[in-house]
C-alpha positions in Angstrom: -8.9 30.4 0.9 -12.3 30.3 -0.8 -13.7 27.2 -2.0 -17.0 26.2 -3.6 -19.0 23.6 -1.7 -18.9 20.1 -3.4 -21.2 17.2 -2.7 -18.1 14.5 -3.0 -14.7 14.3 -4.3 -13.7 11.6 -6.6 -10.5 10.0 -5.7 -8.1 7.3 -6.8 -6.3 4.3 -5.2 -2.7 4.7 -4.5 -1.8 1.0 -5.6 -3.9 1.1 -8.6 -2.1 4.3 -9.8 1.3 2.7 -9.0 0.6 -0.5 -10.6 -0.6 1.6 -13.6 2.7 3.9 -13.8 5.0 0.9 -13.6 3.4 -0.8 -16.7 3.4 2.6 -18.7 7.0 2.9 -17.6 8.4 -0.2 -18.6 6.0 -0.3 -21.7 8.3 1.9 -23.5 9.6 0.3 -26.6 13.5 0.8 -25.3 12.8 -1.5 -22.3 11.3 -4.6 -24.3 14.8 -6.1 -25.4 16.5 -5.0 -22.1 13.9 -6.9 -20.0 13.8 -10.1 -22.0 17.6 -10.4 -21.4 17.1 -9.4 -17.7 14.1 -12.3 -17.3 16.7 -14.8 -19.0 19.5 -14.1 -17.2 17.7 -13.9 -14.0 16.2 -17.3 -14.7 19.3 -18.9 -15.4 21.3 -17.6 -12.1 18.2 -17.6 -9.9 19.4 -14.0 -8.3 20.7 -10.6 -9.6 23.8 -11.6 -10.7 25.8 -11.5 -14.1 25.4 -9.1 -16.8 23.3 -8.8 -20.0 24.5 -6.9 -23.1 22.3 -4.7 -25.5 24.4 -5.2 -28.7 24.0 -2.2 -31.1 21.3 -0.3 -29.0 19.2 1.7 -30.9 18.2 5.3 -29.9 15.1 4.1 -27.7 17.1 1.4 -25.9 19.8 4.2 -25.0 17.1 6.6 -24.0 15.7 3.9 -21.8 19.3 2.9 -20.4 20.2 6.7 -20.0 16.8 7.6 -18.1 16.8 4.4 -15.8 20.3 4.4 -14.9 21.5 8.0 -15.5 24.1 7.2 -18.2 24.9 8.6 -21.4 24.9 5.9 -24.0 24.9 6.5 -27.6 22.9 4.6 -30.5 25.0 2.0 -31.9 26.9 1.0 -29.0 27.1 -2.3 -27.1 25.6 -1.7 -23.7 26.8 -3.8 -20.7 24.4 -4.1 -17.6 24.8 -5.6 -14.4 21.8 -7.2 -12.9 22.9 -6.2 -9.6 23.0 -2.6 -10.8 19.3 -3.0 -12.4 17.9 -4.6 -9.2 19.7 -1.9 -7.1 18.1 1.0 -9.4 14.7 -0.7 -9.4 14.5 -1.1 -5.9 15.8 2.7 -5.1 12.9 4.0 -7.7 9.6 5.1 -7.4 8.5 1.4 -8.1 10.5 -0.5 -5.5 10.2 -4.0 -6.5 12.4 -7.1 -7.0 13.3 -8.5 -10.5 10.7 -11.4 -10.0 8.1 -9.1 -8.5 8.4 -6.8 -11.7 8.1 -9.7 -13.9 5.0 -10.7 -12.3 3.4 -7.1 -12.6 4.4 -6.7 -16.3 4.0 -10.3 -17.4 1.2 -11.5 -15.4 2.9 -14.7 -14.1 5.9 -15.6 -11.8 9.2 -15.8 -13.4 10.1 -19.4 -13.3 14.1 -19.9 -13.0 15.6 -22.8 -14.4 15.4 -24.2 -11.0 11.9 -23.6 -10.6 11.3 -25.8 -13.7 13.4 -28.6 -12.5 11.6 -28.6 -9.4 8.3 -28.7 -10.8 9.2 -31.9 -12.5 10.5 -33.4 -9.2 8.5 -36.1 -7.3 8.8 -34.6 -3.8 7.2 -31.1 -5.0 4.2 -33.1 -6.2 4.1 -35.3 -3.1 3.8 -31.7 -1.0 0.4 -31.4 -2.6 -0.7 -35.1 -2.5 0.0 -34.9 1.4 -2.1 -32.0 1.6 -5.1 -33.4 -0.2 -5.1 -36.7 1.3 -6.8 -35.4 4.4 -9.7 -34.3 2.4 -10.9 -37.9 1.0 -10.8 -39.8 -2.2 -10.6 -37.1 -4.9 -10.7 -34.4 -2.4 -14.3 -34.8 -2.0 -14.2 -32.6 0.9 -12.6 -29.8 -0.8 -14.4 -26.8 -1.9 -13.9 -26.7 -6.0 -12.1 -23.0 -5.8 -9.7 -24.6 -3.2 -8.8 -27.7 -5.5 -8.0 -25.3 -8.3 -6.0 -22.9 -6.3 -3.9 -26.0 -5.1 -3.5 -27.3 -8.8 -2.5 -23.7 -9.8 0.2 -23.6 -7.3 1.6 -26.9 -7.9 1.9 -26.0 -11.8 3.4 -22.6 -10.5 0.6 -20.6 -12.1 -1.3 -19.4 -8.9 -0.7 -16.7 -6.6 1.5 -17.8 -3.5 3.4 -20.1 -5.7 6.8 -18.2 -5.2 6.5 -17.9 -1.2 5.6 -21.4 -0.9 8.2 -22.8 -3.4 11.0 -20.7 -1.1 9.5 -22.0 2.2 9.4 -25.5 0.6 13.1 -25.3 -0.3 14.1 -24.3 3.3 11.8 -27.1 4.9 9.4 -29.3 3.0 7.9 -30.2 6.6 7.1 -26.5 7.1 5.7 -25.7 4.0 3.2 -28.7 4.1 2.4 -27.4 7.5 1.7 -23.9 6.5 -0.1 -24.8 3.3 -2.4 -27.4 5.1 -3.4 -24.3 7.5 -4.3 -22.2 4.7 -6.3 -24.6 3.0 -8.0 -25.9 6.1 -8.8 -22.3 7.1 -10.1 -21.4 3.6 -12.2 -24.8 3.2 -13.6 -23.9 6.8 -15.0 -20.9 5.5 -16.1 -22.1 2.4 -18.2 -25.0 3.9 -19.5 -23.2 6.7 -18.0 -25.3 9.3 -16.4 -22.1 10.7 -19.7 -20.4 11.4 -21.2 -23.4 13.0 -18.5 -23.7 15.4 -18.5 -20.2 16.7 -22.4 -19.8 16.8 -24.3 -21.0 14.1 -24.7 -20.5 10.4 -26.3 -17.1 11.0 -22.9 -15.5 11.8 -21.8 -13.3 8.7 -18.0 -13.0 9.7 -15.5 -14.6 11.7 -12.3 -12.8 13.3 -8.8 -14.0 11.8 -7.5 -15.1 15.0 -10.7 -17.2 15.7 -10.5 -18.7 12.3 -6.8 -19.3 12.8 -7.3 -21.1 16.2 -9.9 -23.4 14.6 -7.7 -24.3 11.7 -4.6 -24.9 13.6 -4.9 -24.5 17.3 -2.9 -20.9 17.1 -4.7 -17.7 16.9 -2.0 -15.9 15.0 -1.3 -18.6 12.5 -3.2 -16.5 9.9 -1.5 -13.2 10.5 0.2 -12.0 7.4 3.7 -11.9 9.0 3.3 -15.9 9.2 3.8 -18.3 6.1 0.3 -19.8 6.6 -1.3 -16.4 6.8 0.6 -15.3 3.6 -0.7 -18.3 1.8 -4.1 -17.9 3.2 -4.2 -14.2 1.8 -3.1 -15.2 -1.5 -5.8 -17.9 -1.5 -8.5 -15.3 -0.8 -7.1 -12.9 -3.6 -7.0 -15.8 -6.1 -10.7 -16.3 -5.6 -11.2 -12.6 -6.4 -9.0 -12.7 -9.4 -10.8 -15.8 -10.8 -14.2 -14.3 -10.0 -15.3 -17.0 -7.9 -18.0 -16.5 -5.4 -16.9 -17.1 -1.8 -19.4 -18.4 0.9 -21.0 -15.3 3.0 -19.6 -12.6 0.6 -20.0 -10.8 -2.8 -17.2 -11.7 -5.0 -17.3 -8.8 -7.4 -13.9 -7.9 -8.9 -11.3 -6.0 -6.8 -9.7 -4.6 -10.2 -6.1 -3.9 -10.8 -5.3 -3.6 -7.1 -6.2 -7.0 -6.2 -4.0 -8.3 -9.3 -1.0 -6.7 -8.0 1.5 -9.2 -6.1 2.9 -6.4 -3.8 2.0 -3.1 -2.8 -1.4 -4.2 -1.2 -2.6 -1.4 1.2 -4.0 -1.9 4.1 -7.5 -1.2 3.4 -7.6 -3.1 0.2 -6.1 -6.1 2.1 -9.2 -5.7 4.6 -11.5 -5.4 1.7 -10.2 -8.7 0.6 -10.7 -10.5 3.8 -14.0 -9.1 4.3 -15.4 -9.9 1.2 -14.4 -13.6 2.3 -16.5 -13.2 5.5 -13.3 -12.7 7.6 -12.8 -9.8 9.9 -9.1 -8.6 10.9 -8.0 -6.0 13.4 -9.9 -3.0 13.4 -8.8 -1.8 16.9 -5.3 -1.1 16.6 -5.4 1.0 13.7 -6.5 4.5 14.8 -6.6 8.4 13.8 -6.1 11.5 16.0 -8.6 14.3 15.6 -9.5 17.8 16.7 -12.8 19.8 15.7 -12.6 23.1 17.3 -16.4 23.8 17.1 -17.5 20.0 17.7 -18.7 20.6 21.1 -18.7 17.2 22.9 -16.5 15.8 19.8 -14.0 18.8 20.0 -11.2 16.6 21.0 -8.4 15.7 20.7 -9.8 12.5 20.4 -9.0 9.0 18.8 -11.1 7.0 16.4 -10.3 3.3 15.7 -11.0 1.8 12.2 -14.1 0.1 14.0 -15.4 3.3 15.2 -14.7 5.0 11.9 -16.7 2.4 10.2 -19.5 2.4 12.5 -19.9 6.1 12.8 -23.6 6.8 11.4 -22.9 10.3 10.2 -19.5 12.3 10.1 -19.6 15.8 11.2 -19.8 18.2 8.3 -16.5 20.0 8.0 -15.4 22.8 5.5 -11.5 21.8 5.2 -9.4 19.0 6.5 -6.1 19.7 7.6 -3.6 16.6 7.9 -0.3 16.7 9.9 2.4 14.2 10.0 3.7 14.5 13.5 1.9 14.1 16.9 3.6 17.3 18.6 2.6 19.6 15.7 -1.1 18.4 16.1 -1.1 18.8 19.8 0.4 22.3 19.5 -2.2 23.4 17.1 -4.8 22.2 19.4 -3.1 23.9 22.5 -3.2 27.2 20.8 -6.6 26.6 19.6 -7.9 25.8 23.0 -6.8 29.2 24.5 -9.1 31.1 22.1 -12.2 32.5 23.5 -15.1 31.9 20.8 -18.0 34.2 21.1 -19.8 32.6 18.0 -21.1 29.2 17.5 -21.5 27.1 14.3 -25.1 27.2 14.6 -26.7 28.1 11.2 -23.3 27.5 9.7 -23.3 25.3 7.0 -20.2 23.3 8.4 -18.5 22.8 11.8 -15.5 24.5 10.6 -12.0 22.8 9.9 -11.0 19.2 11.0 -7.4 18.7 12.2 -6.1 15.2 11.8 -2.9 13.4 12.6 -1.6 10.7 10.8 1.5 9.8 13.0 3.6 9.0 10.4 2.0 7.1 7.2 -1.5 7.4 7.0 -3.1 4.5 8.9 -6.1 2.4 7.8 -8.4 4.3 9.9 -7.2 7.8 8.6 -7.5 6.6 5.0 -10.9 4.9 5.6 -12.2 8.4 7.6 -11.0 10.3 4.6 -12.4 7.9 2.2 -15.8 8.2 3.8 -15.7 12.4 3.8 -15.1 12.2 0.0 -17.6 9.5 -0.8 -20.2 10.9 1.4 -19.6 14.4 0.4 -19.3 15.7 4.1 -16.4 17.9 3.5 -17.0 20.9 1.3 -13.4 22.2 0.9 -9.8 20.9 0.3 -7.7 18.2 2.1 -4.7 20.2 3.1 -1.4 18.1 4.1 1.8 19.3 5.9 4.6 16.7 6.3 8.3 16.5 6.9 10.6 17.6 4.1 12.2 14.0 3.9 11.6 10.9 2.0 8.8 9.4 4.3 6.8 12.9 4.4 6.9 13.1 0.6 5.9 9.3 0.4 2.8 9.9 2.7 1.9 13.2 0.6 2.1 11.1 -2.4 -0.2 8.5 -0.8 -2.8 11.4 -0.2 -2.5 13.3 -3.4 -2.9 10.4 -5.7 -5.9 9.0 -3.6 -7.8 12.2 -3.0 -6.5 13.9 -6.2 -8.9 16.7 -6.9 -9.2 18.0 -3.3 -5.6 17.5 -2.3 -3.4 20.4 -1.6 0.1 21.2 0.2 0.0 23.0 3.2 3.5 24.8 3.6 4.7 21.6 1.6 6.1 22.7 -1.4 9.4 23.8 -3.1 8.9 27.7 -2.6 8.4 26.9 1.3 11.3 24.7 1.3 13.5 27.2 -0.3 12.3 30.0 1.8 12.8 28.2 5.0 16.6 27.2 4.3 17.2 30.8 3.8 16.6 31.6 7.4 20.1 32.0 8.8 19.3 31.3 12.4 18.0 28.0 12.1 20.1 24.7 12.2 18.9 21.9 9.6 19.8 18.1 9.5 21.6 17.0 6.3 20.2 14.3 4.0 22.6 11.1 3.7 24.1 10.0 0.5 21.6 7.3 0.3 18.4 9.5 0.9 19.9 12.0 -1.8 20.0 9.0 -4.2 16.3 8.1 -3.4 15.4 11.7 -3.8 16.6 11.9 -7.3 14.2 9.1 -8.1 11.3 10.2 -6.2 8.9 13.1 -7.3 6.2 14.9 -5.4 2.9 14.5 -7.1 1.8 17.9 -6.2 5.0 19.8 -7.1 7.5 18.4 -9.5 10.2 20.7 -8.5 10.1 19.9 -4.6 12.2 17.0 -4.5 14.6 18.6 -7.0 15.0 21.6 -4.5 15.4 19.2 -1.7 18.3 17.6 -3.3 19.8 20.9 -4.2 19.3 22.3 -0.5 20.9 19.2 0.8 18.8 19.2 4.2 15.7 17.8 5.7 13.2 20.2 7.2 10.6 19.1 10.0 7.4 20.3 10.6 8.1 21.2 14.0 10.6 24.0 12.2 7.5 25.7 10.3 5.5 25.9 13.6 4.8 29.7 13.6 3.5 29.4 9.8 1.4 26.7 10.6 -0.2 28.2 13.7 -0.8 31.4 11.9 -2.6 29.6 9.0 -4.6 27.5 11.3 -5.7 30.2 13.6 -7.0 32.1 10.5 -9.0 29.3 9.2 -10.3 28.3 12.9 -11.5 32.1 13.3 -13.2 32.5 9.9 
């Protein structure tokens, strides 16, 4: 494998690419009428029930139906479509969204059901906001303008966070008021500088989420994203970015399309939104395992947390980066390398050789940030090779890396040829895909190999990295010995 040195590699954000593909796919003319009927029916029933009918469907509409549902409808027919089937196909596709989420992505606003419209006119709904505002003085004088705007948008059903708040309010108005109050108080503490003063003075440039949560509610986990108040707080911060508002303590430059997406926010993008607002989240739990054969004291295997990745002054200059999904594979490759006797050093060499990385499943924020830095800072002169399991999760992880690091990504024993060759080995035992997995495979595509998922579906079996161990060892040692 011979590669010309590069200073850096452009890359794309996974979520940006996915949102763009969603919009391109459903922008096809054949979906226009279908989607309008779906929105209307869902608004009427407030859930994925009932049917719509495309009457006298034209050729474009038939093509859209046939492609999306796997049917064979002909122009001129009245096509009956179940909303439950539409929702099921949507959830199992490459764009796993609900119908309301799809509406918000395509239209740019929440899908208001008939009940939503009625709710907006109800006195109790408005009272929720009146109660939250009342604790900030007459005319909300103690509330920052951007907070006031966000509350007004929520009340009108036009701001991010409306739908989760509305659902929470339906279950318990008291809980909705409490959680919204926590989000508002936390945001206002940030904006007016009070949070910084309470934890050490205005010179402090950032505050940890649990500390801010404790100040706002008395409970350190109240702003976690798995808590209602935490989700609302995150929506509030993202709203400020969407509106181009300047947050205190932070640069409020636009996060672009990724920040506008209502779903699919990856961990690094979420961290960016928090940090631009002067809020720090957990940068210790997220970690990545690394092994650098010629790294000297940094040889490893060793672990870097997200905090360490971001704090590192200079990353080791490497040639290729080899990423594996499974810890056992990573450790085995390190084991066989440790048994080698190296007579040469990297002194005078352009790089410290290859870097081995283990994601332990889907790539963590620490892994992605480390790879981002290698690309952005030109500290990798070769390619990013990825080897994963031949299953749904392996393909999904590969797609994240392939789309994010497009120009330097390459599969490592992870393509249709390798899959088919391994299946032909008669002395191996394989695990079958379930029926549900086979359906998902039909709607999934590996970015780097359009035939891979087709081959996996036809083969009917999963393959795991551990079953390719001999080939991986030989290729890795060949690279190490260069």
